[in-house]
Phi, psi and omega in degrees: 000139177263173184302325181294334183274332186259356181283125180256006178287147178293332180225128179204163176289132177265142182236145177284182183296343177266001180088006180272139178300131178228006179167190178239124179274128176239125181219134175235190180298327184231015176219145177208117182209159179246128177268129178294159185287338185223154173289158165281127179234329180048031181084005178211168178226029185233068177277147163279168177305311184295318179295319178297318180295321178296316181293319177300318180298317177302324182275352183072033184234172174225175172234181187294148174269183183301312182297315179295325178296323177293322176293318177304314180298322182291330185244023189301321181295314179295321180296312180298321177298315180293324177300314179294317179301326182276359180092014180258194180246135176294163176299134179287165179275056182225180175276140175241133177283145170265186178260012184231143172285157182285130173226118181300137179289128177078008180239150178277344182292150178233127181259093184292344181265006184234153175223157175291144178211161179248132178264104182299332183292313185252357181069032179247161183242130187206199175230158182207171180296121184290343184261356184304324180077028180231037177259146165270169182219124179239116179292149172226159177236118177285138179242154177294148177289146178276146177262000000 
């Protein structure tokens, strides 16, 4: 067993097969994912939701979904500490796009112009205009739950 498999902390540094830090592992009872050490920037940090999704697809990556974003908000201080410890960058005090469009909970309405996002400054999860073009993007990798 490697360190990533036996760690029971909700937030910890994730290591590759050689033992080098390659992200931050976040695990709860029903979610387990690794946050990459750096944002996708391509020389800029102002993606729209659609542009971010296209770029992630080109890279063969995804970003957090709504549920993972809520977990991110709950553990942001621990996550930022682990990102720095692993040699990465903490979440900036900007908006980060998620991988999901906004759908109000318990409502039949669909807001096609909005997407879920994470506010790095306050560690809260909300929605914003998907076309604004002022989102950062941080890839995550979903991992299977341990039994």
